[in-house]
ZAZAVO-590647 format. One line per field, with one value per atom (N, C-alpha, C): residue in one letter; x, y, z; residue number from 1. Coordinates in steps of 0.2 Angstrom, whole numbers, plus 2048, in hexadecimal, padded with zeros to 3 digits. Each point is the difference from the previous one (the first is absolute). Layout:
# ZAZAVO-590647
r	c(a|...)
east	c(X|...)
north	c(Y|...)
up	c(Z|...)
k	c(NUM|...)
END
This chain:
# ZAZAVO-590647
r	c(m|m|m|s|s|s|n|n|n|k|k|k|l|l|l|i|i|i|s|s|s|v|v|v|v|v|v|m|m|m|a|a|a|t|t|t|y|y|y|q|q|q|g|g|g|d|d|d|r|r|r|l|l|l|d|d|d|h|h|h|l|l|l|k|k|k|i|i|i|a|a|a|i|i|i|q|q|q|s|s|s|i|i|i|l|l|l|s|s|s|q|q|q|k|k|k|y|y|y|v|v|v|e|e|e|f|f|f|e|e|e|l|l|l|l|l|l|i|i|i|v|v|v|c|c|c|d|d|d|g|g|g|p|p|p|v|v|v|d|d|d|s|s|s|i|i|i|r|r|r|k|k|k|e|e|e|y|y|y|l|l|l|e|e|e|s|s|s|l|l|l|p|p|p|d|d|d|n|n|n|t|t|t|i|i|i|t|t|t|i|i|i|n|n|n|l|l|l|l|l|l|k|k|k|n|n|n|a|a|a|g|g|g|p|p|p|s|s|s|t|t|t|a|a|a|r|r|r|n|n|n|a|a|a|g|g|g|i|i|i|d|d|d|a|a|a|a|a|a|r|r|r|g|g|g|f|f|f|y|y|y|i|i|i|a|a|a|i|i|i|m|m|m|d|d|d|s|s|s|d|d|d|d|d|d|i|i|i|s|s|s|m|m|m|p|p|p|c|c|c|r|r|r|l|l|l|r|r|r|q|q|q|q|q|q|l|l|l|n|n|n|f|f|f|l|l|l|i|i|i|d|d|d|n|n|n|d|d|d|l|l|l|d|d|d|l|l|l|v|v|v|s|s|s|s|s|s|d|d|d|l|l|l|s|s|s|i|i|i|i|i|i|n|n|n|s|s|s|n|n|n|g|g|g|d|d|d|v|v|v|t|t|t|g|g|g|i|i|i|r|r|r|r|r|r|v|v|v|p|p|p|y|y|y|r|r|r|h|h|h|a|a|a|d|d|d|i|i|i|r|r|r|k|k|k|m|m|m|a|a|a|a|a|a|i|i|i|r|r|r|c|c|c|p|p|p|m|m|m|h|h|h|n|n|n|p|p|p|s|s|s|a|a|a|f|f|f|g|g|g|k|k|k|a|a|a|r|r|r|l|l|l|f|f|f|k|k|k|e|e|e|l|l|l|k|k|k|y|y|y|n|n|n|t|t|t|a|a|a|l|l|l|s|s|s|v|v|v|s|s|s|e|e|e|d|d|d|y|y|y|d|d|d|l|l|l|w|w|w|v|v|v|r|r|r|a|a|a|l|l|l|l|l|l|h|h|h|g|g|g|y|y|y|r|r|r|l|l|l|g|g|g|n|n|n|i|i|i|s|s|s|s|s|s|s|s|s|l|l|l|v|v|v|k|k|k|y|y|y|r|r|r|q|q|q|d|d|d|k|k|k|n|n|n|s|s|s|i|i|i|l|l|l|k|k|k|r|r|r|v|v|v|g|g|g|f|f|f|n|n|n|s|s|s|v|v|v|s|s|s|y|y|y|t|t|t|h|h|h|l|l|l|r|r|r|a|a|a|h|h|h|e|e|e)
east	c(805|7FB|803|800|806|7FA|808|7FB|7FF|800|802|7F8|7FE|7FB|7FC|7F9|7FA|7FB|7FB|7FC|7FA|7FD|7FA|7FA|7FC|7FA|7FB|7FD|7F8|7FF|7F8|7FC|7FD|7FE|7FB|7FE|7FB|7FB|7FC|7FE|7FE|7FA|7FD|7FA|803|806|804|801|7FD|801|808|802|806|804|7FC|803|802|7FC|802|806|801|805|806|801|805|801|7FD|801|802|7FD|803|807|802|806|805|7FF|805|802|7FC|800|805|801|806|806|7FD|808|804|7FD|801|804|7FF|801|809|800|807|805|806|805|801|7FA|801|802|800|7FF|7FD|7FD|7F8|801|7FA|7FE|7F9|7FD|7FA|7FB|7FC|7FE|7F9|7FC|7FC|7FB|7FB|7FD|7F8|800|7FB|7FC|7FA|7FB|7FC|801|7FC|803|7FC|803|801|802|7FF|800|7FE|7FF|808|801|805|803|7FA|805|803|7FE|802|804|803|802|809|7FF|804|805|7FA|801|806|7FD|804|808|800|805|806|7FE|803|803|800|7FF|80A|802|809|802|807|803|7FC|800|7FF|7F8|7FD|7F9|800|7FE|7FD|7F8|7FE|7F9|7FD|7FC|7FF|7F9|7FF|7F9|7FC|7FB|7FC|7FA|7FF|7FE|7F7|7FF|7F9|7FE|7FB|7FE|800|804|7FD|800|800|801|806|801|803|805|7FD|803|806|7FB|806|804|800|803|809|7FB|807|805|7FE|802|805|7FD|804|808|7FE|805|803|7FE|804|806|7FA|808|806|7FE|805|804|7FF|802|809|804|807|802|7FE|801|800|804|7FE|7FB|7FF|7F8|7FC|7F7|7FC|7FD|7FB|7FD|7FA|7FA|7FA|7FE|7FE|7FD|7FA|7FB|7FA|802|7FC|7FE|7FD|7FB|800|7FE|807|802|809|800|807|804|807|802|805|800|805|808|804|808|805|7FD|804|7FD|7FD|7FB|804|804|803|808|802|805|7FD|7FD|7FD|7FD|7FE|7FD|804|805|807|803|802|803|7FD|7F9|7FC|801|7FD|800|808|805|806|801|800|800|7FD|7F8|7FE|7FE|804|801|7FA|7FD|7F8|804|7F9|800|7FA|7FA|7FD|7FE|7FF|7FD|7FB|7FD|7FB|7FE|7FE|7FF|7F6|802|7F8|7FF|7FB|7FE|7FB|802|7FE|7FB|7FA|7F9|802|7FE|800|7FA|7FD|7F9|803|7FD|802|803|7FF|805|808|801|805|801|7F8|7FF|800|802|804|7F7|7FC|7FC|7FF|805|800|808|7FF|807|7FE|802|7FC|807|800|805|7FF|808|7FE|805|800|806|805|805|806|804|7FE|807|7FD|804|7FF|7F9|801|7FB|7F9|7FF|7FA|7FF|804|7FF|7FC|803|7FD|7FB|7FE|7F8|7FA|805|7F9|7FE|805|800|7FA|7FE|7FD|7F7|800|7F9|801|804|801|806|802|805|806|805|805|803|801|808|7FB|803|7FF|803|7FC|804|802|7FE|802|806|803|807|805|7FF|802|806|806|805|804|804|803|804|804|806|7FE|802|7FD|7FE|803|7FE|7FB|7FD|7FA|7FA|7FF|7FF|800|807|800|7FE|801|7FD|7F9|7FB|7F9|7FB|803|7FC|7FA|7FD|7FA|7FA|7FC|7FA|7FA|803|7FC|7F9|7FD|7FA|7FC|801|7FD|800|7FA|7FD|801|800|801|802|804|803|808|803|805|805|801|805|801|7F8|801|800|7FF|801|806|806|804|806|7FC|804|7FE|7FD|7FB|808|801|804|807|800|807|800|7FE|7FE|803|7FB|7FE|808|803|807|806|7FE|806|801|7FE|804|7FF|803|800|7FD|7FA|7FE|7FF|802|7FF|7FB|7FE|7FE|805|7FF|805|7F9|801|7FB|7FF|804|7FD|7FF|7FC|7FC|806|802|806|7FC|7F8|7FF|7F9|7FF|7F7|7FC|7F9|7FF|7FA|7FE|7FA|7FB|7FB|7F7|7FC|7FF|7F8|7FD|7FA|7FC|804|805|801|805|805|804|7FE|7F9|7FD|7FE|7FA|800|807|804|806|804|801|803|7FC|7FB|7FD|7FC|800|7FB|801|7FD|802|7FC|806|800|7FE|7FA|7FD|803|809|804|801|801|7FF|807|804|806|801|7FC|7FE|806|805|802|809|7FF|807|7FF|7FA|7FF|804|7FF|802|807|802|809|804|7FA|806|7FF)
north	c(7FB|806|806|803|807|806|802|806|806|800|806|800|7F8|7FF|800|803|801|7FB|7FC|7FB|803|801|803|7FC|7FF|7FA|801|7FD|804|7F9|800|7FA|805|7F8|803|7F9|800|7FB|801|7FC|7FF|808|800|805|808|801|807|802|807|803|801|7FC|7FF|808|803|808|804|7FD|801|7FE|7FC|7FB|802|801|804|806|803|805|800|7F9|802|7FC|7FD|7FE|804|803|804|806|800|807|800|7F6|7FC|801|7FE|801|802|807|808|803|7FC|803|801|806|803|7FF|800|7FD|7FC|7FA|7FD|7F7|7FD|7F8|7FC|7FD|7FD|7FA|7FB|7FC|801|7FD|801|7F9|7FE|7F8|801|7FD|800|7FB|7FD|7FB|801|7FA|7FE|7FD|801|7FD|7FC|7FC|7FB|7FF|7FE|801|804|801|809|7FC|805|800|800|7FD|7FF|807|807|806|802|7FE|803|7FD|7FA|7FC|804|7FE|804|807|803|807|800|7FC|7FE|7FD|7FD|7FB|807|803|806|806|802|802|7FE|806|7FF|7FB|800|7FB|7FF|805|802|7FF|7FC|801|7F8|800|7F6|7FF|7FD|7FE|7FB|7FE|7F8|801|7F8|7FF|7F9|805|7F9|7FE|7F8|7FB|803|803|803|807|804|806|7FF|801|7FF|808|804|80A|802|808|803|7FC|7FF|7FF|7FA|7FC|7FA|800|806|800|804|805|806|7FC|7FB|7FD|7F8|800|7FB|806|806|804|804|7FF|803|7F8|7FA|7FB|7FF|803|7FF|807|805|804|800|803|801|805|806|807|802|803|802|803|805|801|7FF|800|7FD|809|801|804|7FC|802|7FD|805|7FD|806|7F9|805|7FE|800|7FA|800|805|805|804|808|801|808|803|803|804|801|7FF|804|804|805|808|7FC|803|7FF|7FD|807|7FF|7FB|7FF|7FC|7FC|7FB|7FA|803|806|804|803|804|804|7FB|7FD|7FA|7FE|7FE|7FD|804|805|807|800|802|802|7FB|7FB|7F9|7FF|802|7FF|806|807|806|7FF|7FD|801|7F9|7FB|7FA|7FD|7FF|7FE|7FA|7F9|7F8|802|805|800|806|802|807|7FF|806|7FE|80A|802|807|800|807|804|7FC|801|7FC|805|803|802|7FD|800|7FC|802|7FB|801|7FA|804|7FA|7FB|800|7F9|802|808|803|803|7FF|805|804|803|807|7FF|808|7FF|803|7FD|804|801|7FF|802|7FC|803|7FB|7FD|7FC|7FB|802|801|802|7FA|800|7FC|804|7FE|803|7FD|805|7FE|7FF|804|7FC|7FA|7FB|7F8|801|804|802|800|805|800|7FD|7FA|7FA|7FB|801|7FA|802|804|804|7FF|801|7FF|7FB|7FB|7F7|7FF|802|7FD|801|805|803|7FE|800|800|7FE|7FD|7FE|809|7FD|808|7FF|7FB|802|7FD|802|801|7F7|7FD|7F9|800|803|800|804|804|802|7FF|7F8|7FF|7FF|7FF|802|7FD|7F8|801|7FC|7FD|7FD|7F7|7FB|7FC|7FC|7FF|7FC|800|805|803|7FB|802|7FE|7F7|7FF|7F7|7FD|804|7FC|802|803|801|800|801|801|7FF|800|802|7F9|802|7FC|7FE|7FA|7FD|7FE|7FE|803|802|806|807|802|801|803|806|805|808|800|808|802|7FC|7FB|7FD|803|805|807|803|802|802|7FB|7FA|7FA|801|801|800|803|807|806|800|7FE|7FF|7FA|7FB|7FB|803|803|802|809|801|805|7FC|7FB|7FA|7FC|802|7FA|804|808|804|803|801|802|806|806|806|803|801|805|806|804|806|801|807|802|805|800|806|805|805|806|804|7FC|7FE|7FC|801|7FB|7FC|7FB|7FA|7FB|801|7FA|805|7FE|804|7F8|7FE|7F9|804|7FB|7FF|7FE|803|7FF|802|7FA|7FF|7FC|7FC|7FD|7FB|7FC|7F9|800|806|800|801|802|801|7F6|7FF|7F8|7FE|801|7FA|801|806|801|807|801|803|7FB|802|7FC|802|7FC|801|7FA|800|7F6|804|7F9|801|800|7FE|7FC|808|7FF|805|801|806|802|804|7FD|804|7FB|7FD|7FD|805|804|805|804|800|806|7FF|7FA|7FD|7FF|802|7FF|806|805|809|802)
up	c(801|801|7FD|7FC|800|803|804|804|7FE|7F9|7FA|7FD|7FE|7FD|802|7FA|803|7F9|806|7FB|7FE|7FB|800|7FF|803|800|7FB|7FB|7FC|7FF|802|7FF|7FA|7FD|7F6|801|7FC|7FE|7F9|7FE|7F8|800|805|801|7FE|802|801|7F6|800|7F8|800|7F9|800|7FF|7FD|7FE|808|803|80A|800|801|800|800|7F7|7FD|804|802|803|807|803|805|802|7FC|7FF|7FF|7F9|7FF|805|805|804|805|801|805|7FC|7FA|7F9|802|801|7FE|807|805|807|800|803|7FF|806|7FE|808|804|7FF|804|7FB|806|7FB|803|7FD|801|7FA|803|7FB|801|7FB|801|800|803|7FF|800|7FB|7FF|800|804|7FF|7FE|7F9|7FE|804|802|807|7FA|7FF|7FA|7F9|7FC|7F9|7FC|7FA|7FD|7F9|7F9|7FB|7FD|7F9|7FD|800|7FC|7FF|809|806|804|803|7FE|801|7FE|7F9|7FB|803|801|802|807|804|807|7FD|7FE|7FE|7FC|7FC|7FD|805|804|805|804|803|803|803|801|804|807|801|809|7FF|7FE|801|801|805|7FF|802|7FA|800|806|802|805|7FE|800|7FB|805|803|805|7FB|803|7FB|7FE|805|802|804|7FD|802|809|805|807|805|7FB|806|7FE|802|800|806|806|806|7FD|7FF|7FF|7F9|7FD|7FA|802|805|803|804|804|804|7FC|7FA|7FC|7FC|7FF|7FE|806|808|806|800|800|7FF|7FC|7FB|7FC|7FF|804|800|804|7FD|800|804|800|802|807|802|806|801|7FC|801|7FB|801|7FC|7FE|7FA|7FF|7FD|802|7FB|7FC|7FD|7F8|7FF|7FE|7FC|7F8|7FD|7F7|7FE|804|7FC|802|804|803|7FC|803|7FD|803|803|804|7FF|801|7FF|800|7FA|7FE|806|805|806|806|800|804|804|7FE|805|803|7FD|801|806|800|805|808|7FD|806|803|7FC|805|803|7FF|803|805|800|807|805|7FC|807|803|7FB|805|805|7FB|806|805|801|807|802|800|803|801|7FA|7FF|7FC|801|7FD|7FC|7FF|7F9|802|7F9|7FE|7F9|7FF|7FD|7FD|7FC|7FF|7FB|801|7FD|7F8|7FF|7FA|7FD|7F8|7FC|7FC|800|7FE|7F8|7FA|7FC|7FC|7FC|7FD|7FA|7FD|7F9|7FB|7FE|7FD|804|805|803|801|802|7FF|80A|803|808|801|806|801|808|803|807|804|805|804|807|800|808|806|806|803|808|801|807|805|805|806|800|802|7FE|804|806|807|800|805|803|803|805|805|7FF|7FD|7F9|7FE|7FB|7FD|806|806|803|804|802|803|7F9|7FB|7FB|7FF|7FF|801|803|805|805|7FE|7F9|7FE|7F8|7FD|7F9|7FD|7F9|7FF|7FE|803|800|7FA|7FC|7FC|7FA|7FA|7F9|7FD|801|7FB|7FA|7FA|7FB|800|804|7FF|808|803|804|7FE|807|7FE|808|7FD|809|7FF|806|800|7FF|7FC|7FD|809|805|805|801|801|804|7F9|7FB|7FA|803|7FF|801|804|807|806|800|7FF|800|7FA|7FC|7FA|7FD|7FD|7FF|803|804|801|7FB|7FD|7FA|803|806|801|802|7FF|7FD|7F8|7FF|7F7|802|804|801|806|7FF|806|802|7FB|801|803|7FD|801|807|801|806|806|801|803|802|7FA|801|804|7FE|801|809|803|805|804|7FE|802|801|7FC|7FF|805|802|806|806|801|805|802|7FB|7FF|804|801|800|7FA|7F9|7FE|7FD|7FD|7FF|7FA|7FF|7FB|7FF|7FA|7FE|7F8|800|7F8|800|7F8|7FD|7FE|801|7FC|7FB|7FA|7F9|7FD|7FA|7FC|7FB|803|7FC|7FD|7FF|7FA|7FF|7F9|7FE|800|804|801|7FD|7FC|7F9|805|7FE|804|7FC|7FF|7FB|802|7FB|802|802|7FC|800|806|800|807|804|804|807|800|7F9|801|804|7FD|801|807|803|804|807|7FF|805|805|808|802|808|805|806|805|803|803|806|803|809|803|7FF|805|806|804|807|801|801|801|807|804|806|805|7FE|804|800|7FB|7FD|808|800|806|809|800|806|7FF|7FA|801|802|7FF|7FF|806)
k	c(1|1|1|2|2|2|3|3|3|4|4|4|5|5|5|6|6|6|7|7|7|8|8|8|9|9|9|10|10|10|11|11|11|12|12|12|13|13|13|14|14|14|15|15|15|16|16|16|17|17|17|18|18|18|19|19|19|20|20|20|21|21|21|22|22|22|23|23|23|24|24|24|25|25|25|26|26|26|27|27|27|28|28|28|29|29|29|30|30|30|31|31|31|32|32|32|33|33|33|34|34|34|35|35|35|36|36|36|37|37|37|38|38|38|39|39|39|40|40|40|41|41|41|42|42|42|43|43|43|44|44|44|45|45|45|46|46|46|47|47|47|48|48|48|49|49|49|50|50|50|51|51|51|52|52|52|53|53|53|54|54|54|55|55|55|56|56|56|57|57|57|58|58|58|59|59|59|60|60|60|61|61|61|62|62|62|63|63|63|64|64|64|65|65|65|66|66|66|67|67|67|68|68|68|69|69|69|70|70|70|71|71|71|72|72|72|73|73|73|74|74|74|75|75|75|76|76|76|77|77|77|78|78|78|79|79|79|80|80|80|81|81|81|82|82|82|83|83|83|84|84|84|85|85|85|86|86|86|87|87|87|88|88|88|89|89|89|90|90|90|91|91|91|92|92|92|93|93|93|94|94|94|95|95|95|96|96|96|97|97|97|98|98|98|99|99|99|100|100|100|101|101|101|102|102|102|103|103|103|104|104|104|105|105|105|106|106|106|107|107|107|108|108|108|109|109|109|110|110|110|111|111|111|112|112|112|113|113|113|114|114|114|115|115|115|116|116|116|117|117|117|118|118|118|119|119|119|120|120|120|121|121|121|122|122|122|123|123|123|124|124|124|125|125|125|126|126|126|127|127|127|128|128|128|129|129|129|130|130|130|131|131|131|132|132|132|133|133|133|134|134|134|135|135|135|136|136|136|137|137|137|138|138|138|139|139|139|140|140|140|141|141|141|142|142|142|143|143|143|144|144|144|145|145|145|146|146|146|147|147|147|148|148|148|149|149|149|150|150|150|151|151|151|152|152|152|153|153|153|154|154|154|155|155|155|156|156|156|157|157|157|158|158|158|159|159|159|160|160|160|161|161|161|162|162|162|163|163|163|164|164|164|165|165|165|166|166|166|167|167|167|168|168|168|169|169|169|170|170|170|171|171|171|172|172|172|173|173|173|174|174|174|175|175|175|176|176|176|177|177|177|178|178|178|179|179|179|180|180|180|181|181|181|182|182|182|183|183|183|184|184|184|185|185|185|186|186|186|187|187|187|188|188|188|189|189|189|190|190|190|191|191|191|192|192|192|193|193|193|194|194|194|195|195|195|196|196|196|197|197|197|198|198|198|199|199|199|200|200|200|201|201|201|202|202|202|203|203|203|204|204|204|205|205|205|206|206|206|207|207|207|208|208|208|209|209|209|210|210|210|211|211|211|212|212|212|213|213|213|214|214|214|215|215|215|216|216|216|217|217|217|218|218|218|219|219|219|220|220|220|221|221|221|222|222|222|223|223|223|224|224|224|225|225|225|226|226|226|227|227|227|228|228|228)
END
């Protein structure tokens, strides 16, 4: 495991729009001033056109094929297991990372002695037009306080030490809010979290993405308050 290498984990499946997937992948391949590998986990079979495109990508891109569709948590965990980097970044297959996302998150995490960070998000529609900003609390104490009520970090811009992701992983028993669950468990395990007050990812929010990614689980996190 290289202490410089960043492993970017992206889950995709046959239902993702290929044009959005290409834009998402290119936004990672265009990252500046960092050493990285991109692990693309195909969550179930993909068509020949998609397969041919993925096979044409550069050598620092690794494709992992799951035999059947198992959901984003299982797919991300497969990428996390295969990651060789000291750090792991999560990337969704229809979002766009800003060119210095990885470098900025790496510096912020190291400078502030953190284990996991995310950032504000720019909301975009299916055409890529920015329609709003989604913000999060920035300091560890404020993140912990919000976590007892609602999700305090953004999964589409999550970046952290590989050991955190490999130890805790996404809970495959949850169909929604698996990221929220992961952040809470990270806090309970004593990891330090922070957020960056700038938009490092353009988060695509249209009808399809809402059906794929939005939801709220009934799991209670009141046990977090007991540990404050």
